[in-house]
BAFI-3210 file (N, C-alpha, C; in Angstrom, 3 decimals, decimal comma, padded with zeros to 6 digits):
// residues 245
n [1|2|3|4|5|6|7|8|9|10|11|12|13|14|15|16|17|18|19|20|21|22|23|24|25|26|27|28|29|30|31|32|33|34|35|36|37|38|39|40|41|42|43|44|45|46|47|48|49|50|51|52|53|54|55|56|57|58|59|60|61|62|63|64|65|66|67|68|69|70|71|72|73|74|75|76|77|78|79|80|81|82|83|84|85|86|87|88|89|90|91|92|93|94|95|96|97|98|99|100|101|102|103|104|105|106|107|108|109|110|111|112|113|114|115|116|117|118|119|120|121|122|123|124|125|126|127|128|129|130|131|132|133|134|135|136|137|138|139|140|141|142|143|144|145|146|147|148|149|150|151|152|153|154|155|156|157|158|159|160|161|162|163|164|165|166|167|168|169|170|171|172|173|174|175|176|177|178|179|180|181|182|183|184|185|186|187|188|189|190|191|192|193|194|195|196|197|198|199|200|201|202|203|204|205|206|207|208|209|210|211|212|213|214|215|216|217|218|219|220|221|222|223|224|225|226|227|228|229|230|231|232|233|234|235|236|237|238|239|240|241|242|243|244|245]
n.u [000,862|000,249|002,394|000,855|001,123|003,712|002,426|000,385|000,876|000,790|-001,447|-004,134|-003,905|-003,148|-005,211|-007,625|-008,168|-010,059|-012,417|-013,053|-013,312|-015,558|-017,723|-017,849|-018,593|-021,071|-022,688|-022,518|-024,050|-026,473|-027,477|-027,311|-029,113|-031,361|-031,904|-031,140|-028,291|-025,727|-022,696|-020,230|-016,965|-014,966|-011,666|-011,059|-008,966|-007,172|-009,514|-010,857|-013,349|-014,869|-015,217|-017,265|-019,211|-020,226|-022,926|-025,117|-026,840|-026,109|-023,510|-020,428|-017,868|-014,336|-012,522|-009,235|-006,011|-003,646|-001,305|-000,353|-002,303|-004,325|-003,476|-003,895|-006,563|-007,522|-007,238|-009,364|-011,353|-011,821|-011,331|-012,874|-011,896|-010,625|-007,905|-007,732|-008,410|-010,033|-010,860|-011,183|-012,959|-012,931|-015,289|-018,433|-021,015|-023,925|-024,351|-024,096|-025,465|-025,007|-022,512|-019,910|-017,637|-015,383|-013,309|-011,933|-012,347|-011,530|-008,833|-008,332|-007,059|-008,965|-012,231|-014,237|-013,718|-014,065|-016,341|-018,002|-017,254|-018,294|-021,121|-021,626|-021,372|-023,594|-026,613|-029,818|-031,715|-029,804|-027,228|-025,143|-022,579|-020,895|-017,877|-017,820|-016,781|-014,437|-012,662|-013,976|-014,950|-014,100|-015,574|-018,212|-019,508|-020,241|-017,547|-015,140|-012,991|-013,732|-014,993|-012,955|-011,231|-012,679|-012,962|-010,800|-010,759|-013,233|-012,174|-009,738|-009,730|-008,912|-010,543|-012,001|-011,593|-013,656|-015,620|-019,124|-020,973|-019,706|-019,626|-022,231|-023,199|-022,050|-022,805|-025,574|-025,374|-024,899|-027,038|-027,558|-029,345|-029,565|-030,481|-030,187|-028,617|-026,025|-023,884|-020,578|-018,850|-015,063|-013,771|-012,251|-010,366|-010,654|-009,164|-007,191|-006,687|-003,952|-002,986|-004,159|-002,459|000,079|-000,567|-000,909|001,641|003,175|002,385|000,149|-002,519|-004,630|-005,971|-004,413|-001,754|-002,268|-002,782|-002,108|000,759|000,456|-002,195|-002,282|-000,881|-001,982|-004,452|-003,025|-002,384|-004,681|-005,962|-004,096|-004,867|-007,197|-009,159|-008,223|-005,885|-004,969|-007,026|-009,237|-011,344|-014,643|-014,934|-014,182|-016,961|-018,026|-019,108|-021,468|-022,973|-025,849|-026,746|-028,617|-029,423]
n.v [-001,154|002,178|004,985|007,166|009,227|010,487|010,847|012,599|015,202|015,390|013,864|014,871|015,997|013,789|012,098|012,960|015,350|018,221|018,317|015,567|014,909|016,755|015,514|013,200|014,117|015,159|012,910|011,230|013,196|012,903|010,562|010,791|011,498|013,825|017,178|018,057|016,240|013,851|013,395|011,060|010,927|008,270|007,735|010,019|011,447|013,915|015,585|016,539|015,723|015,621|018,337|019,520|018,346|019,552|021,513|024,102|022,886|020,493|018,140|017,400|015,146|014,117|011,042|009,775|007,836|008,696|011,148|013,181|013,353|014,157|016,782|018,452|017,801|018,994|022,024|022,168|021,698|023,009|021,914|019,742|017,422|013,965|011,904|008,306|004,909|002,959|000,473|000,446|002,656|005,898|006,373|006,747|003,987|004,100|006,638|008,237|009,698|008,960|007,265|007,665|006,127|006,570|005,136|003,208|000,607|-001,151|-001,081|-002,768|-005,712|-007,374|-006,221|-006,303|-005,874|-002,844|-002,442|-003,512|-001,787|000,599|-000,182|-000,334|002,331|003,675|005,163|003,596|003,413|004,743|005,511|003,839|004,846|003,539|003,320|000,867|-002,013|-000,710|-001,581|-002,200|000,066|001,427|000,100|000,155|001,696|001,005|000,278|000,380|-000,665|-001,664|-004,135|-005,307|-006,059|-007,709|-010,747|-011,658|-010,054|-011,032|-013,771|-013,431|-011,478|-010,463|-011,555|-009,319|-006,954|-005,064|-005,989|-005,866|-007,950|-009,313|-007,381|-006,651|-008,865|-009,336|-006,758|-007,123|-009,217|-007,659|-006,299|-004,432|-002,984|-002,905|000,176|002,358|003,311|004,710|006,350|008,238|010,134|009,744|012,425|013,244|011,124|009,144|006,355|006,294|003,892|003,746|004,394|002,515|000,418|001,221|001,491|-001,421|-002,393|-001,252|-002,718|-002,320|-003,199|-005,554|-007,802|-008,341|-008,944|-011,389|-013,094|-015,469|-014,719|-014,817|-014,410|-011,945|-010,330|-010,726|-009,176|-006,627|-006,323|-006,194|-003,967|-002,036|-002,060|-000,704|002,299|005,671|006,007|007,770|008,842|009,471|007,283|006,811|008,291|006,565|005,161|005,498|003,116|004,031|002,995|002,770|001,906|000,773|000,913]
n.w [000,165|-000,563|000,588|002,572|003,959|002,458|000,001|-000,035|-000,487|-003,532|-004,014|-004,706|-007,282|-008,810|-008,773|-010,178|-009,036|-008,687|-010,509|-010,713|-007,785|-007,229|-008,768|-007,377|-004,818|-005,562|-006,230|-003,763|-002,340|-003,580|-002,039|000,238|003,590|003,841|005,371|008,949|010,064|010,954|009,639|008,990|007,291|006,047|006,074|004,743|003,679|001,796|002,198|000,137|-001,038|001,275|002,034|000,472|001,271|003,370|005,034|006,429|008,216|008,719|010,369|009,564|009,781|009,123|009,115|009,192|009,122|008,331|009,067|007,387|005,156|006,753|007,640|005,467|005,047|007,257|006,638|004,939|006,638|009,103|012,297|011,930|011,538|012,418|013,783|013,260|012,951|010,221|010,814|013,704|014,904|016,538|017,901|019,380|019,563|017,212|016,810|014,470|011,525|008,846|007,181|004,861|002,489|000,225|-002,236|-000,645|000,179|-001,803|-001,691|000,459|002,263|003,579|003,786|005,534|008,562|008,554|007,367|009,452|011,430|010,683|010,244|013,201|014,137|013,197|013,431|013,904|010,917|009,771|007,243|005,031|002,794|-000,144|-002,183|-005,022|-006,741|-008,148|-010,189|-012,313|-013,386|-015,613|-017,814|-017,508|-019,276|-022,723|-025,048|-027,931|-026,815|-024,301|-025,622|-026,901|-024,779|-023,161|-022,830|-021,570|-019,208|-017,869|-017,976|-016,041|-014,442|-011,075|-007,880|-006,199|-003,070|-003,241|-004,475|-005,582|-004,953|-002,797|-000,935|-000,395|000,516|003,057|004,271|004,468|006,720|008,698|009,053|007,230|004,265|001,187|-000,599|-002,523|-005,540|-007,464|-009,965|-010,753|-012,827|-013,489|-014,442|-016,985|-017,236|-019,081|-021,168|-023,908|-026,806|-027,130|-024,653|-022,817|-023,686|-023,052|-020,141|-019,546|-020,277|-018,242|-016,014|-014,699|-015,004|-013,668|-014,921|-016,532|-015,852|-014,445|-016,360|-019,303|-021,024|-023,906|-024,665|-023,571|-025,380|-027,546|-026,959|-026,868|-029,513|-030,853|-029,482|-030,700|-033,102|-033,287|-034,242|-034,075|-032,194|-030,167|-028,997|-026,503|-024,904|-023,163|-020,089|-016,861|-015,145|-011,678|-009,477|-006,786|-003,782|-001,536|001,796|003,954|007,551]
ca.u [000,087|001,124|002,761|-000,083|001,753|004,393|001,604|-000,373|001,225|000,748|-002,587|-005,380|-003,390|-002,840|-006,679|-008,611|-008,047|-011,190|-013,725|-013,355|-013,999|-017,023|-018,507|-017,716|-019,481|-022,540|-023,039|-022,760|-025,191|-027,859|-027,597|-027,208|-029,976|-031,836|-032,115|-030,202|-027,897|-024,462|-021,912|-018,568|-016,347|-014,064|-010,644|-011,316|-007,929|-007,054|-010,701|-011,282|-014,546|-015,480|-015,525|-018,074|-020,687|-020,708|-024,162|-025,425|-027,759|-025,171|-022,398|-019,545|-016,135|-013,659|-011,377|-007,974|-005,195|-002,493|-001,117|000,151|-003,483|-005,036|-002,972|-004,429|-007,944|-007,782|-007,222|-010,608|-012,691|-011,014|-012,006|-013,808|-011,207|-010,084|-007,155|-008,249|-008,266|-011,309|-011,464|-011,377|-013,502|-013,055|-016,586|-019,533|-021,920|-025,014|-024,048|-023,973|-026,883|-024,325|-021,179|-019,254|-016,542|-015,033|-012,236|-011,203|-012,563|-010,758|-007,357|-007,830|-007,075|-010,399|-012,933|-015,263|-013,644|-014,549|-017,959|-018,374|-017,314|-019,538|-022,567|-021,854|-021,617|-024,734|-027,967|-030,865|-032,247|-028,601|-027,245|-023,783|-022,668|-019,627|-017,987|-017,750|-016,295|-013,714|-011,891|-014,953|-015,566|-013,877|-016,333|-019,832|-020,068|-019,756|-016,685|-014,683|-011,730|-014,397|-015,076|-011,343|-010,692|-013,975|-012,779|-009,512|-011,184|-013,983|-011,045|-008,473|-009,909|-008,897|-011,536|-011,449|-012,363|-014,898|-016,863|-020,406|-021,846|-019,196|-019,964|-023,944|-023,590|-021,625|-023,673|-026,847|-025,164|-024,477|-028,400|-027,731|-029,949|-029,408|-031,292|-030,083|-027,456|-025,738|-022,566|-020,211|-017,616|-013,673|-013,806|-010,694|-009,678|-011,084|-008,132|-007,053|-006,074|-002,498|-003,193|-004,390|-001,278|001,009|-000,859|-000,617|002,959|003,520|001,950|-000,999|-003,888|-004,479|-006,333|-003,370|-000,719|-002,795|-003,259|-000,839|001,272|000,321|-003,318|-002,003|-000,006|-003,189|-005,310|-002,254|-002,164|-005,877|-005,913|-002,938|-005,657|-008,134|-008,796|-007,991|-004,947|-004,615|-008,472|-009,536|-012,574|-015,630|-014,427|-014,706|-018,138|-017,542|-020,401|-021,592|-024,364|-026,328|-026,928|-029,507|-029,813]
ca.v [000,136|003,416|005,602|008,059|010,640|010,804|010,959|013,669|016,533|015,182|012,876|015,337|016,119|012,558|011,215|013,508|016,877|019,165|017,616|014,202|015,351|017,445|014,655|011,971|014,527|015,364|011,575|011,153|014,040|012,453|009,376|011,367|012,127|015,390|017,765|017,939|014,932|013,786|012,277|010,614|010,595|007,569|007,681|011,348|011,780|015,520|016,115|017,364|015,429|015,709|019,711|019,569|017,929|020,536|022,056|024,339|022,012|018,992|018,102|016,536|014,788|013,403|010,701|009,163|007,589|009,395|012,684|014,040|013,490|015,068|018,109|018,958|017,952|020,098|023,235|022,214|021,368|023,440|021,379|018,818|015,968|013,323|010,763|007,083|003,860|002,675|-000,618|001,008|004,150|006,512|007,277|005,780|003,280|004,702|007,968|009,071|009,453|008,223|007,123|007,845|005,544|006,707|004,524|002,627|-000,631|-001,925|-000,984|-003,654|-007,128|-007,608|-004,948|-006,684|-004,951|-001,689|-002,548|-003,664|-000,496|001,698|-000,348|-000,102|003,875|004,018|005,044|002,976|003,953|005,529|004,926|003,637|005,131|003,346|002,958|-000,657|-002,511|000,187|-001,967|-002,187|001,550|001,850|-000,587|000,489|002,117|-000,013|000,890|-000,732|-001,171|-002,885|-005,311|-005,870|-006,858|-008,433|-011,893|-011,375|-009,484|-012,093|-014,828|-013,437|-010,532|-011,198|-011,370|-007,933|-006,944|-004,242|-006,446|-005,402|-008,922|-009,640|-005,975|-006,782|-010,191|-008,933|-005,953|-008,151|-009,975|-006,393|-005,596|-003,193|-003,495|-001,980|001,388|003,328|003,130|005,841|006,754|009,189|009,843|010,036|013,303|013,467|010,043|008,011|005,967|005,877|002,576|003,650|004,643|001,157|-000,555|001,606|000,844|-002,912|-002,484|-000,955|-003,772|-001,572|-003,771|-006,918|-009,080|-008,827|-009,318|-012,727|-013,780|-015,860|-013,701|-014,816|-013,871|-010,287|-009,926|-010,575|-007,827|-005,579|-006,126|-005,749|-002,373|-001,092|-001,782|000,104|003,406|006,927|005,396|008,738|009,632|008,693|006,605|007,345|008,491|005,462|005,568|004,687|002,944|004,220|002,413|003,366|000,678|001,568|000,154]
ca.w [000,129|-000,757|001,815|002,156|004,127|001,419|-001,192|000,321|-001,169|-004,708|-003,999|-005,327|-008,589|-009,525|-008,560|-011,201|-008,817|-008,226|-011,352|-010,023|-006,431|-007,434|-009,260|-006,378|-003,949|-006,148|-006,084|-002,263|-001,936|-003,821|-001,399|001,802|004,369|003,851|006,838|010,011|010,234|011,261|008,506|009,276|006,143|006,725|004,970|004,105|002,742|001,766|002,604|-001,246|-001,309|002,356|002,363|-000,459|001,822|004,278|004,898|007,615|008,894|008,753|011,120|008,778|010,428|008,410|009,622|008,433|009,901|007,901|009,486|006,144|004,630|007,734|007,820|004,171|005,079|008,369|006,118|004,359|007,451|010,304|013,697|011,476|011,253|013,422|013,116|013,511|012,143|009,786|011,488|015,009|014,916|017,730|018,082|019,953|018,742|016,908|016,900|013,163|010,542|007,444|007,180|003,652|002,157|-001,048|-002,612|000,516|000,395|-003,079|-001,239|001,688|002,001|004,066|004,030|006,815|009,730|008,183|007,303|010,552|012,152|009,841|010,795|014,540|014,512|012,547|014,140|013,373|009,884|009,171|005,664|004,707|001,297|-000,493|-003,469|-004,959|-007,931|-008,825|-011,234|-013,456|-013,758|-017,283|-018,732|-017,337|-020,776|-023,594|-025,916|-028,548|-025,916|-023,512|-026,553|-027,029|-023,610|-022,494|-022,627|-020,695|-018,281|-017,499|-017,508|-015,236|-013,215|-009,670|-007,111|-005,563|-001,868|-003,153|-005,364|-004,994|-004,526|-001,242|000,160|000,061|001,502|004,189|004,757|004,946|007,813|009,716|009,026|006,267|003,029|-000,237|-000,640|-003,743|-006,247|-008,592|-010,341|-011,190|-013,685|-013,379|-015,371|-017,816|-017,071|-020,319|-021,505|-025,416|-027,124|-026,836|-023,141|-022,149|-023,987|-022,106|-018,793|-019,579|-020,266|-017,026|-015,069|-013,859|-015,327|-012,786|-015,162|-017,671|-014,738|-014,190|-017,805|-020,098|-022,149|-025,599|-024,839|-023,377|-026,449|-028,581|-026,710|-027,220|-030,815|-031,225|-029,175|-031,395|-034,477|-033,224|-034,609|-032,864|-030,854|-029,142|-028,465|-025,081|-024,561|-022,350|-018,839|-016,124|-014,165|-010,444|-008,796|-005,351|-003,264|-000,270|002,425|004,979|008,694]
c.u [000,889|001,410|001,938|000,484|002,818|003,473|001,002|-000,289|000,551|-001,066|-003,736|-004,931|-003,614|-004,253|-007,430|-008,781|-009,828|-012,470|-013,837|-014,076|-015,384|-017,820|-018,812|-018,708|-020,981|-023,352|-023,566|-024,015|-026,434|-028,361|-027,904|-028,730|-030,286|-032,214|-030,865|-029,449|-026,359|-023,738|-020,585|-018,190|-015,256|-013,095|-010,764|-010,037|-007,576|-008,352|-011,321|-012,795|-015,289|-016,150|-016,619|-019,502|-021,107|-022,072|-024,339|-026,116|-027,024|-023,658|-021,360|-018,351|-015,574|-012,447|-010,092|-007,022|-003,762|-002,378|-001,017|-001,150|-004,356|-004,671|-003,463|-005,967|-008,154|-007,920|-008,801|-011,725|-012,070|-011,929|-012,897|-012,877|-010,692|-009,240|-007,482|-008,228|-009,757|-011,751|-011,580|-011,715|-013,391|-014,285|-017,550|-020,645|-023,194|-025,325|-024,085|-025,285|-026,126|-023,080|-020,759|-017,960|-016,166|-013,697|-011,237|-010,910|-011,860|-009,034|-007,246|-007,889|-008,561|-011,217|-013,979|-014,892|-014,458|-015,714|-018,428|-018,588|-018,276|-021,033|-022,667|-021,942|-022,911|-025,804|-028,991|-031,597|-031,051|-028,559|-025,515|-023,376|-021,127|-019,426|-017,609|-017,241|-015,584|-012,963|-012,795|-015,330|-015,218|-014,792|-017,632|-020,379|-019,578|-018,618|-015,981|-013,271|-012,565|-014,698|-013,810|-011,076|-011,528|-013,480|-011,735|-010,224|-012,045|-013,210|-010,124|-008,453|-009,825|-010,233|-011,012|-012,116|-013,946|-015,739|-018,179|-021,019|-021,109|-019,574|-021,303|-024,061|-023,191|-022,498|-025,226|-026,448|-024,959|-025,878|-028,274|-028,268|-029,898|-030,614|-031,428|-028,806|-027,095|-024,483|-022,058|-018,973|-016,064|-013,268|-012,297|-009,913|-009,853|-009,558|-008,056|-006,528|-004,377|-002,304|-003,194|-003,083|-000,395|000,639|-000,576|000,677|003,659|003,237|000,757|-002,299|-003,838|-004,976|-005,308|-002,115|-000,902|-002,941|-001,850|-000,613|001,023|-001,168|-003,408|-001,532|-001,377|-004,050|-004,319|-002,402|-003,596|-006,311|-005,174|-003,822|-006,680|-008,062|-008,777|-007,094|-004,933|-006,171|-009,126|-011,146|-013,505|-014,709|-015,122|-016,158|-017,901|-018,956|-020,324|-022,979|-024,498|-027,067|-027,670|-029,759|-030,953]
c.v [001,170|004,175|007,010|009,562|011,319|011,295|012,260|014,915|016,442|014,439|013,372|015,315|014,854|011,625|011,941|015,086|017,311|018,454|016,484|014,379|015,752|016,459|013,313|012,755|014,802|013,983|011,187|011,895|013,563|011,321|009,834|011,798|013,559|015,831|017,429|016,526|015,034|012,934|012,332|010,142|009,779|007,394|008,944|011,870|013,407|016,497|016,849|016,948|016,050|017,171|020,002|018,859|018,784|021,405|022,972|023,730|020,399|019,161|016,940|016,592|013,938|012,693|009,852|008,716|008,083|010,853|013,276|014,213|014,370|016,522|019,003|019,210|018,804|021,440|023,420|022,370|021,679|022,957|020,288|017,387|015,530|012,158|009,335|006,246|003,366|001,691|-000,511|002,239|004,709|007,363|006,134|004,965|004,124|006,210|008,877|008,786|008,504|008,295|007,009|007,056|005,716|006,041|004,089|001,058|-001,576|-001,893|-002,208|-004,914|-007,830|-006,436|-005,144|-006,036|-003,522|-001,594|-002,771|-002,615|000,522|001,392|-000,155|001,372|004,342|004,369|004,300|003,683|004,893|004,814|004,979|003,762|004,448|002,934|001,299|-000,753|-001,460|-000,381|-002,321|-000,841|001,943|001,083|-000,689|001,008|001,185|000,868|-000,251|-001,348|-002,247|-004,206|-005,960|-006,745|-007,678|-009,783|-012,253|-011,070|-010,621|-013,165|-014,878|-012,322|-010,993|-010,761|-010,321|-007,766|-005,733|-004,785|-006,397|-006,591|-009,388|-008,288|-006,255|-007,945|-009,954|-007,802|-006,414|-008,772|-009,100|-005,951|-004,421|-003,806|-002,438|-000,981|002,331|002,897|004,450|005,582|007,743|009,209|010,326|011,119|013,505|012,194|008,812|007,809|005,882|004,719|002,588|003,741|003,322|000,252|-000,120|001,316|-000,714|-003,208|-002,192|-001,900|-003,238|-002,408|-005,095|-007,690|-009,311|-009,489|-010,845|-013,667|-014,290|-014,938|-013,791|-014,347|-012,351|-009,857|-009,916|-009,456|-006,885|-005,401|-005,734|-004,265|-001,639|-001,353|-001,257|001,735|004,592|006,473|006,571|009,428|008,548|008,162|007,192|007,162|007,083|006,194|004,853|004,204|003,390|003,588|002,950|002,075|001,290|000,563|-000,032]
c.w [000,050|000,557|001,661|002,534|003,424|000,358|-000,908|-000,554|-002,874|-004,899|-004,873|-006,947|-009,488|-009,477|-009,098|-010,536|-008,432|-009,219|-010,702|-008,357|-006,472|-007,719|-008,377|-005,162|-004,236|-006,274|-004,913|-001,939|-002,122|-003,054|000,299|002,186|004,063|005,220|007,703|009,944|010,407|010,384|008,854|007,808|006,498|005,501|003,978|003,335|002,885|002,062|001,292|-001,546|-000,018|002,543|001,395|000,187|003,080|004,030|006,205|008,588|009,298|009,479|010,027|009,430|009,589|009,223|008,845|009,345|009,340|008,094|008,408|005,548|005,725|007,902|006,503|004,544|006,221|007,708|005,595|005,288|008,774|011,672|013,314|011,036|012,490|013,037|013,846|012,465|011,712|010,399|012,902|015,360|016,381|018,148|018,648|019,214|018,441|017,211|015,525|012,126|009,448|007,685|005,365|003,570|000,895|-001,258|-001,351|000,280|-000,912|-002,711|-000,006|001,414|002,608|004,652|005,125|007,993|009,659|007,921|008,562|011,473|011,882|010,352|012,400|014,842|013,982|013,493|013,416|012,082|008,991|007,789|005,596|003,155|000,807|-001,765|-003,666|-006,539|-009,054|-009,992|-012,723|-014,097|-015,276|-018,228|-018,361|-018,758|-021,685|-024,738|-026,857|-027,652|-024,906|-024,282|-026,588|-026,058|-022,610|-021,916|-021,664|-019,326|-017,311|-017,221|-016,386|-014,337|-011,869|-009,025|-006,113|-004,343|-002,063|-003,934|-005,014|-004,000|-003,029|-000,565|000,340|000,882|002,846|004,957|004,982|006,457|009,155|009,805|008,172|004,871|002,098|-000,424|-001,856|-004,515|-007,233|-009,054|-010,611|-011,828|-013,001|-014,555|-015,836|-017,599|-018,267|-020,575|-023,351|-025,497|-026,849|-025,320|-022,190|-022,596|-022,976|-020,594|-018,370|-019,513|-019,148|-015,905|-014,182|-014,033|-014,650|-013,652|-016,292|-016,764|-014,701|-015,280|-018,687|-021,125|-023,455|-025,483|-024,434|-024,562|-027,557|-028,258|-026,966|-028,821|-031,473|-030,797|-030,184|-032,800|-034,573|-033,639|-033,724|-031,809|-030,020|-028,502|-027,304|-025,405|-023,420|-020,911|-018,074|-015,234|-013,040|-009,767|-007,367|-004,850|-001,886|000,275|003,550|006,254|009,051]
res [m|l|d|y|d|d|e|a|r|h|y|d|a|t|r|g|g|e|p|r|a|r|a|a|a|d|a|v|e|r|l|l|p|q|g|p|c|a|v|l|d|i|a|c|g|t|g|i|v|t|e|r|l|l|r|p|e|r|t|v|v|g|v|d|r|s|p|g|m|l|g|l|a|a|r|r|l|p|g|g|v|v|r|g|d|a|a|a|l|p|f|a|s|r|t|v|d|a|v|v|i|v|w|l|l|h|l|l|p|d|p|d|p|v|l|a|e|a|a|r|v|l|r|p|g|g|v|l|i|t|t|v|d|k|n|d|a|y|f|v|e|d|s|d|i|a|q|v|t|a|d|l|r|r|a|y|a|p|r|v|p|d|r|s|a|r|v|l|d|r|a|a|e|l|g|l|r|m|a|a|r|t|v|f|p|g|t|g|q|g|r|s|p|r|g|w|r|e|a|i|d|a|g|h|i|s|w|c|t|h|a|p|q|d|r|v|a|d|v|r|r|r|l|a|a|l|p|g|q|e|t|a|r|p|d|p|q|y|p|l|i|a|l|k|s]
***
């Protein structure tokens, strides 16, 4: 896992910056309770999404375990950040109306302790909002790249911790049920065929690192044959679900 203290200064610029943060916050807002409520943003990072959830009638607190990230978040949410571990939250049970988890579960070897803690701090009727299926975001919308890579992805995509079926099964055990779903775009993050080949060559594509090299080479060849080698395809669409207690 990254050293987030070291990464903090460059984190926003390398993760879509203001446009993606705005899109993420708008999507979270669609799923949050309306009116007065207390919101906890787990793994808030630099607070770039968290600050956009602030409303006069809403209490918003960000929690993160990285001092480097929290130093930046504190500038955006003065007095509204707390250092803590997502798997051992420094909050009493049944004290918040909503828990937000954006881009965390996919990083964890086991998301169950974090989901359990989120369920613990929720009041009855509260909502847990989390991203899921991050690796599939580039293929929510159909494209020629989605078609070229489909067979390899189906055969060799690893079982990821933020897979929605797994999250929903664990949520049900915790007394949480599916309430709503939406998506938000990774603005400006669409990749061209050349961009996909470069990502594959750099070892950044998990379903290629697990596949036989002859099949990877075939996908690279087919990507290289697509028109518009420098033209970005649709931006990824990140799924976001709301689970109600």
